LOPA-743302 format. One record per atom (N, C-alpha, C): residue in one letter; atom name; x, y, z. Coordinates in steps of 0.05 Angstrom, whole numbers. Layout:
N
<type A	atom CA	x X	y Y	z Z> $
...
! end
This chain:
129
<type M	atom N	x 17	y -24	z 0> $
<type M	atom CA	x 0	y 0	z 0> $
<type M	atom C	x 17	y 25	z 0> $
<type K	atom N	x 39	y 25	z 16> $
<type K	atom CA	x 57	y 47	z 18> $
<type K	atom C	x 70	y 53	z -9> $
<type K	atom N	x 78	y 32	z -24> $
<type K	atom CA	x 90	y 35	z -50> $
<type K	atom C	x 70	y 48	z -70> $
<type I	atom N	x 45	y 40	z -69> $
<type I	atom CA	x 25	y 51	z -87> $
<type I	atom C	x 21	y 80	z -81> $
<type M	atom N	x 21	y 88	z -56> $
<type M	atom CA	x 17	y 116	z -49> $
<type M	atom C	x 41	y 133	z -58> $
<type V	atom N	x 65	y 123	z -54> $
<type V	atom CA	x 89	y 137	z -63> $
<type V	atom C	x 89	y 140	z -93> $
<type L	atom N	x 83	y 118	z -107> $
<type L	atom CA	x 82	y 118	z -136> $
<type L	atom C	x 61	y 138	z -147> $
<type T	atom N	x 38	y 138	z -134> $
<type T	atom CA	x 16	y 157	z -142> $
<type T	atom C	x 25	y 186	z -137> $
<type F	atom N	x 38	y 191	z -114> $
<type F	atom CA	x 47	y 218	z -108> $
<type F	atom C	x 68	y 227	z -129> $
<type L	atom N	x 87	y 209	z -135> $
<type L	atom CA	x 108	y 217	z -155> $
<type L	atom C	x 96	y 221	z -183> $
<type T	atom N	x 76	y 206	z -190> $
<type T	atom CA	x 62	y 209	z -216> $
<type T	atom C	x 48	y 236	z -217> $
<type V	atom N	x 34	y 243	z -196> $
<type V	atom CA	x 19	y 269	z -196> $
<type V	atom C	x 40	y 292	z -196> $
<type L	atom N	x 61	y 288	z -181> $
<type L	atom CA	x 82	y 309	z -180> $
<type L	atom C	x 94	y 314	z -207> $
<type T	atom N	x 101	y 293	z -222> $
<type T	atom CA	x 113	y 296	z -248> $
<type T	atom C	x 94	y 307	z -268> $
<type L	atom N	x 68	y 302	z -265> $
<type L	atom CA	x 49	y 314	z -284> $
<type L	atom C	x 48	y 344	z -282> $
<type G	atom N	x 53	y 354	z -258> $
<type G	atom CA	x 52	y 383	z -253> $
<type G	atom C	x 77	y 397	z -263> $
<type M	atom N	x 99	y 382	z -267> $
<type M	atom CA	x 124	y 394	z -276> $
<type M	atom C	x 124	y 395	z -307> $
<type R	atom N	x 136	y 416	z -317> $
<type R	atom CA	x 140	y 418	z -345> $
<type R	atom C	x 163	y 437	z -350> $
<type A	atom N	x 178	y 432	z -371> $
<type A	atom CA	x 201	y 449	z -378> $
<type A	atom C	x 191	y 477	z -386> $
<type A	atom N	x 207	y 496	z -379> $
<type A	atom CA	x 201	y 524	z -387> $
<type A	atom C	x 202	y 527	z -417> $
<type D	atom N	x 185	y 543	z -427> $
<type D	atom CA	x 185	y 548	z -456> $
<type D	atom C	x 204	y 571	z -462> $
<type Y	atom N	x 225	y 566	z -478> $
<type Y	atom CA	x 244	y 586	z -486> $
<type Y	atom C	x 241	y 592	z -515> $
<type N	atom N	x 246	y 617	z -523> $
<type N	atom CA	x 243	y 625	z -551> $
<type N	atom C	x 269	y 623	z -566> $
<type Y	atom N	x 292	y 625	z -553> $
<type Y	atom CA	x 318	y 627	z -567> $
<type Y	atom C	x 339	y 610	z -553> $
<type L	atom N	x 359	y 601	z -569> $
<type L	atom CA	x 383	y 589	z -559> $
<type L	atom C	x 405	y 610	z -566> $
<type V	atom N	x 419	y 620	z -545> $
<type V	atom CA	x 438	y 641	z -549> $
<type V	atom C	x 466	y 630	z -544> $
<type F	atom N	x 484	y 634	z -563> $
<type F	atom CA	x 512	y 625	z -562> $
<type F	atom C	x 530	y 648	z -555> $
<type T	atom N	x 548	y 645	z -536> $
<type T	atom CA	x 568	y 665	z -529> $
<type T	atom C	x 595	y 655	z -538> $
<type L	atom N	x 609	y 672	z -553> $
<type L	atom CA	x 635	y 664	z -564> $
<type L	atom C	x 658	y 675	z -548> $
<type N	atom N	x 682	y 666	z -554> $
<type N	atom CA	x 706	y 674	z -540> $
<type N	atom C	x 710	y 705	z -539> $
<type D	atom N	x 702	y 718	z -561> $
<type D	atom CA	x 706	y 747	z -562> $
<type D	atom C	x 682	y 763	z -550> $
<type N	atom N	x 666	y 749	z -534> $
<type N	atom CA	x 642	y 760	z -520> $
<type N	atom C	x 620	y 769	z -538> $
<type T	atom N	x 621	y 762	z -564> $
<type T	atom CA	x 598	y 767	z -582> $
<type T	atom C	x 578	y 744	z -577> $
<type T	atom N	x 553	y 749	z -585> $
<type T	atom CA	x 533	y 729	z -582> $
<type T	atom C	x 518	y 725	z -609> $
<type Q	atom N	x 507	y 702	z -612> $
<type Q	atom CA	x 490	y 695	z -635> $
<type Q	atom C	x 466	y 681	z -624> $
<type A	atom N	x 442	y 685	z -635> $
<type A	atom CA	x 418	y 672	z -625> $
<type A	atom C	x 404	y 659	z -648> $
<type I	atom N	x 390	y 637	z -642> $
<type I	atom CA	x 373	y 623	z -662> $
<type I	atom C	x 347	y 616	z -648> $
<type S	atom N	x 326	y 615	z -663> $
<type S	atom CA	x 300	y 608	z -653> $
<type S	atom C	x 301	y 579	z -642> $
<type A	atom N	x 288	y 575	z -618> $
<type A	atom CA	x 288	y 548	z -606> $
<type A	atom C	x 266	y 531	z -617> $
<type S	atom N	x 249	y 542	z -634> $
<type S	atom CA	x 227	y 527	z -646> $
<type S	atom C	x 238	y 508	z -667> $
<type D	atom N	x 231	y 482	z -664> $
<type D	atom CA	x 241	y 461	z -682> $
<type D	atom C	x 271	y 461	z -685> $
<type L	atom N	x 285	y 466	z -663> $
<type L	atom CA	x 314	y 468	z -662> $
<type L	atom C	x 327	y 440	z -666> $
<type N	atom N	x 347	y 439	z -683> $
<type N	atom CA	x 362	y 415	z -688> $
<type N	atom C	x 392	y 422	z -687> $
<type I	atom N	x 407	y 407	z -669> $
<type I	atom CA	x 435	y 412	z -666> $
<type I	atom C	x 451	y 388	z -674> $
<type T	atom N	x 471	y 392	z -692> $
<type T	atom CA	x 489	y 371	z -700> $
<type T	atom C	x 518	y 381	z -697> $
<type F	atom N	x 537	y 362	z -698> $
<type F	atom CA	x 565	y 368	z -696> $
<type F	atom C	x 579	y 356	z -720> $
<type S	atom N	x 596	y 372	z -733> $
<type S	atom CA	x 611	y 362	z -756> $
<type S	atom C	x 637	y 377	z -759> $
<type N	atom N	x 659	y 363	z -762> $
<type N	atom CA	x 685	y 374	z -767> $
<type N	atom C	x 692	y 396	z -747> $
<type G	atom N	x 687	y 391	z -721> $
<type G	atom CA	x 695	y 410	z -701> $
<type G	atom C	x 676	y 434	z -698> $
<type S	atom N	x 653	y 433	z -711> $
<type S	atom CA	x 634	y 456	z -710> $
<type S	atom C	x 607	y 446	z -700> $
<type L	atom N	x 593	y 465	z -686> $
<type L	atom CA	x 566	y 461	z -679> $
<type L	atom C	x 548	y 473	z -700> $
<type I	atom N	x 528	y 458	z -710> $
<type I	atom CA	x 510	y 468	z -730> $
<type I	atom C	x 482	y 467	z -719> $
<type A	atom N	x 470	y 491	z -715> $
<type A	atom CA	x 443	y 493	z -704> $
<type A	atom C	x 424	y 502	z -726> $
<type T	atom N	x 403	y 488	z -731> $
<type T	atom CA	x 383	y 496	z -751> $
<type T	atom C	x 356	y 498	z -738> $
<type S	atom N	x 341	y 518	z -748> $
<type S	atom CA	x 313	y 522	z -739> $
<type S	atom C	x 299	y 533	z -763> $
<type G	atom N	x 282	y 517	z -776> $
<type G	atom CA	x 269	y 526	z -800> $
<type G	atom C	x 289	y 531	z -822> $
<type S	atom N	x 289	y 555	z -833> $
<type S	atom CA	x 309	y 562	z -854> $
<type S	atom C	x 334	y 576	z -843> $
<type E	atom N	x 334	y 579	z -817> $
<type E	atom CA	x 356	y 593	z -803> $
<type E	atom C	x 378	y 573	z -795> $
<type T	atom N	x 403	y 579	z -800> $
<type T	atom CA	x 426	y 561	z -793> $
<type T	atom C	x 448	y 578	z -780> $
<type V	atom N	x 458	y 568	z -758> $
<type V	atom CA	x 481	y 580	z -744> $
<type V	atom C	x 503	y 559	z -742> $
<type T	atom N	x 527	y 565	z -752> $
<type T	atom CA	x 550	y 547	z -750> $
<type T	atom C	x 572	y 560	z -734> $
<type I	atom N	x 581	y 546	z -713> $
<type I	atom CA	x 601	y 557	z -695> $
<type I	atom C	x 623	y 537	z -690> $
<type E	atom N	x 648	y 546	z -694> $
<type E	atom CA	x 670	y 528	z -687> $
<type E	atom C	x 670	y 523	z -657> $
<type L	atom N	x 673	y 498	z -649> $
<type L	atom CA	x 672	y 491	z -621> $
<type L	atom C	x 694	y 505	z -605> $
<type T	atom N	x 717	y 510	z -617> $
<type T	atom CA	x 739	y 523	z -603> $
<type T	atom C	x 732	y 552	z -596> $
<type K	atom N	x 712	y 564	z -610> $
<type K	atom CA	x 705	y 592	z -605> $
<type K	atom C	x 680	y 594	z -587> $
<type L	atom N	x 668	y 572	z -580> $
<type L	atom CA	x 643	y 572	z -564> $
<type L	atom C	x 650	y 573	z -535> $
<type T	atom N	x 640	y 593	z -520> $
<type T	atom CA	x 644	y 595	z -492> $
<type T	atom C	x 621	y 583	z -476> $
<type K	atom N	x 597	y 590	z -484> $
<type K	atom CA	x 573	y 579	z -471> $
<type K	atom C	x 549	y 582	z -489> $
<type M	atom N	x 529	y 567	z -483> $
<type M	atom CA	x 503	y 570	z -496> $
<type M	atom C	x 481	y 566	z -475> $
<type A	atom N	x 459	y 580	z -479> $
<type A	atom CA	x 438	y 579	z -459> $
<type A	atom C	x 412	y 586	z -473> $
<type F	atom N	x 390	y 574	z -463> $
<type F	atom CA	x 364	y 581	z -473> $
<type F	atom C	x 355	y 607	z -460> $
<type S	atom N	x 340	y 623	z -475> $
<type S	atom CA	x 331	y 649	z -466> $
<type S	atom C	x 305	y 657	z -479> $
<type N	atom N	x 291	y 675	z -467> $
<type N	atom CA	x 267	y 687	z -480> $
<type N	atom C	x 274	y 713	z -494> $
<type D	atom N	x 299	y 721	z -492> $
<type D	atom CA	x 309	y 746	z -503> $
<type D	atom C	x 332	y 740	z -522> $
<type N	atom N	x 330	y 749	z -547> $
<type N	atom CA	x 352	y 743	z -566> $
<type N	atom C	x 371	y 767	z -568> $
<type A	atom N	x 372	y 783	z -547> $
<type A	atom CA	x 390	y 806	z -548> $
<type A	atom C	x 418	y 798	z -553> $
<type T	atom N	x 428	y 806	z -575> $
<type T	atom CA	x 456	y 799	z -582> $
<type T	atom C	x 471	y 826	z -586> $
<type G	atom N	x 461	y 846	z -573> $
<type G	atom CA	x 473	y 873	z -576> $
<type G	atom C	x 498	y 877	z -561> $
<type I	atom N	x 507	y 901	z -560> $
<type I	atom CA	x 532	y 909	z -547> $
<type I	atom C	x 527	y 910	z -518> $
<type Q	atom N	x 544	y 896	z -502> $
<type Q	atom CA	x 539	y 894	z -474> $
<type Q	atom C	x 555	y 915	z -457> $
<type T	atom N	x 578	y 925	z -468> $
<type T	atom CA	x 594	y 943	z -452> $
<type T	atom C	x 600	y 968	z -467> $
<type I	atom N	x 607	y 989	z -452> $
<type I	atom CA	x 615	y 1015	z -464> $
<type I	atom C	x 645	y 1017	z -464> $
<type E	atom N	x 657	y 1023	z -487> $
<type E	atom CA	x 686	y 1026	z -489> $
<type E	atom C	x 695	y 1051	z -475> $
<type S	atom N	x 717	y 1049	z -460> $
<type S	atom CA	x 728	y 1073	z -447> $
<type S	atom C	x 753	y 1082	z -461> $
<type A	atom N	x 763	y 1066	z -480> $
<type A	atom CA	x 787	y 1073	z -495> $
<type A	atom C	x 780	y 1092	z -517> $
<type A	atom N	x 801	y 1105	z -527> $
<type A	atom CA	x 797	y 1123	z -550> $
<type A	atom C	x 790	y 1107	z -575> $
<type V	atom N	x 773	y 1118	z -592> $
<type V	atom CA	x 765	y 1105	z -616> $
<type V	atom C	x 775	y 1122	z -640> $
<type T	atom N	x 787	y 1110	z -659> $
<type T	atom CA	x 796	y 1125	z -683> $
<type T	atom C	x 773	y 1127	z -702> $
<type I	atom N	x 767	y 1151	z -710> $
<type I	atom CA	x 745	y 1155	z -729> $
<type I	atom C	x 756	y 1164	z -755> $
<type D	atom N	x 752	y 1147	z -776> $
<type D	atom CA	x 762	y 1154	z -802> $
<type D	atom C	x 738	y 1153	z -822> $
<type S	atom N	x 744	y 1155	z -848> $
<type S	atom CA	x 722	y 1156	z -868> $
<type S	atom C	x 706	y 1130	z -869> $
<type A	atom N	x 718	y 1107	z -861> $
<type A	atom CA	x 704	y 1082	z -862> $
<type A	atom C	x 688	y 1076	z -837> $
<type T	atom N	x 689	y 1094	z -817> $
<type T	atom CA	x 675	y 1090	z -792> $
<type T	atom C	x 645	y 1099	z -795> $
<type E	atom N	x 628	y 1082	z -784> $
<type E	atom CA	x 599	y 1089	z -784> $
<type E	atom C	x 592	y 1096	z -755> $
<type I	atom N	x 577	y 1118	z -752> $
<type I	atom CA	x 569	y 1127	z -725> $
<type I	atom C	x 538	y 1128	z -724> $
<type Y	atom N	x 527	y 1116	z -703> $
<type Y	atom CA	x 498	y 1116	z -700> $
<type Y	atom C	x 491	y 1127	z -672> $
<type D	atom N	x 469	y 1141	z -670> $
<type D	atom CA	x 459	y 1150	z -644> $
<type D	atom C	x 443	y 1127	z -632> $
<type L	atom N	x 434	y 1130	z -608> $
<type L	atom CA	x 419	y 1108	z -594> $
<type L	atom C	x 391	y 1103	z -605> $
<type N	atom N	x 382	y 1121	z -623> $
<type N	atom CA	x 357	y 1116	z -637> $
<type N	atom C	x 361	y 1101	z -663> $
<type G	atom N	x 386	y 1094	z -669> $
<type G	atom CA	x 392	y 1078	z -693> $
<type G	atom C	x 397	y 1095	z -718> $
<type R	atom N	x 397	y 1121	z -715> $
<type R	atom CA	x 402	y 1138	z -738> $
<type R	atom C	x 432	y 1140	z -744> $
<type R	atom N	x 439	y 1136	z -769> $
<type R	atom CA	x 467	y 1139	z -777> $
<type R	atom C	x 473	y 1169	z -780> $
<type L	atom N	x 495	y 1177	z -768> $
<type L	atom CA	x 504	y 1205	z -769> $
<type L	atom C	x 523	y 1208	z -792> $
<type P	atom N	x 522	y 1232	z -805> $
<type P	atom CA	x 540	y 1237	z -827> $
<type P	atom C	x 569	y 1237	z -818> $
<type N	atom N	x 587	y 1227	z -835> $
<type N	atom CA	x 616	y 1228	z -828> $
<type N	atom C	x 624	y 1257	z -823> $
<type G	atom N	x 641	y 1261	z -803> $
<type G	atom CA	x 651	y 1287	z -796> $
<type G	atom C	x 632	y 1302	z -777> $
<type S	atom N	x 611	y 1288	z -768> $
<type S	atom CA	x 592	y 1301	z -749> $
<type S	atom C	x 606	y 1308	z -723> $
<type Q	atom N	x 599	y 1331	z -712> $
<type Q	atom CA	x 609	y 1339	z -685> $
<type Q	atom C	x 592	y 1324	z -665> $
<type L	atom N	x 604	y 1307	z -649> $
<type L	atom CA	x 589	y 1290	z -630> $
<type L	atom C	x 587	y 1305	z -603> $
<type S	atom N	x 562	y 1308	z -594> $
<type S	atom CA	x 558	y 1321	z -568> $
<type S	atom C	x 559	y 1299	z -547> $
<type R	atom N	x 557	y 1307	z -522> $
<type R	atom CA	x 558	y 1288	z -500> $
<type R	atom C	x 536	y 1267	z -504> $
<type G	atom N	x 543	y 1242	z -498> $
<type G	atom CA	x 524	y 1220	z -500> $
<type G	atom C	x 537	y 1194	z -507> $
<type I	atom N	x 520	y 1174	z -514> $
<type I	atom CA	x 530	y 1148	z -521> $
<type I	atom C	x 524	y 1143	z -550> $
<type Y	atom N	x 543	y 1132	z -564> $
<type Y	atom CA	x 540	y 1127	z -593> $
<type Y	atom C	x 550	y 1098	z -599> $
<type V	atom N	x 540	y 1087	z -621> $
<type V	atom CA	x 548	y 1061	z -631> $
<type V	atom C	x 567	y 1067	z -654> $
<type I	atom N	x 591	y 1056	z -652> $
<type I	atom CA	x 612	y 1061	z -672> $
<type I	atom C	x 619	y 1035	z -686> $
<type K	atom N	x 618	y 1034	z -712> $
<type K	atom CA	x 626	y 1010	z -727> $
<type K	atom C	x 651	y 1018	z -743> $
<type S	atom N	x 673	y 1004	z -737> $
<type S	atom CA	x 698	y 1010	z -751> $
<type S	atom C	x 715	y 984	z -752> $
<type N	atom N	x 726	y 979	z -776> $
<type N	atom CA	x 744	y 956	z -780> $
<type N	atom C	x 731	y 930	z -772> $
<type G	atom N	x 705	y 927	z -778> $
<type G	atom CA	x 691	y 902	z -772> $
<type G	atom C	x 684	y 898	z -743> $
<type K	atom N	x 688	y 918	z -726> $
<type K	atom CA	x 681	y 916	z -698> $
<type K	atom C	x 660	y 937	z -691> $
<type T	atom N	x 641	y 930	z -674> $
<type T	atom CA	x 621	y 949	z -665> $
<type T	atom C	x 625	y 954	z -635> $
<type S	atom N	x 625	y 979	z -628> $
<type S	atom CA	x 630	y 987	z -600> $
<type S	atom C	x 609	y 1008	z -592> $
<type K	atom N	x 604	y 1008	z -566> $
<type K	atom CA	x 587	y 1029	z -555> $
<type K	atom C	x 607	y 1048	z -541> $
<type V	atom N	x 606	y 1074	z -548> $
<type V	atom CA	x 625	y 1094	z -538> $
<type V	atom C	x 610	y 1117	z -525> $
<type Q	atom N	x 621	y 1125	z -502> $
<type Q	atom CA	x 610	y 1148	z -488> $
<type Q	atom C	x 628	y 1172	z -492> $
<type I	atom N	x 615	y 1194	z -501> $
<type I	atom CA	x 629	y 1220	z -505> $
<type I	atom C	x 622	y 1236	z -480> $
<type K	atom N	x 643	y 1245	z -465> $
<type K	atom CA	x 638	y 1260	z -441> $
<type K	atom C	x 642	y 1289	z -445> $
! end
């Protein structure tokens, strides 16, 4: 009788449990950049030292040596996480955006505030004091 009660209790307990529903799988790489893919119909395979994640028509391929961590999330924020305090070189190839996403013309005088700078294939958040 005791076994039946314990088994019934465990069955009822497991019926109430369910995994959280997550919308994205987010990968963090060695250089602190992130990539996200939809968790819906997610399929992960490994080939030639790379992780290949597919979801619908979306595919993310990451070399395993560059992968720091991966986690499920409801937020696919893959944006810039830190503000650079070092000097940034601004040349003709540099793109400057305000926090509203508007691209500023080259040679613009930057007032105090935070800007997104794209230069030499790197994107940084910079604070002008």
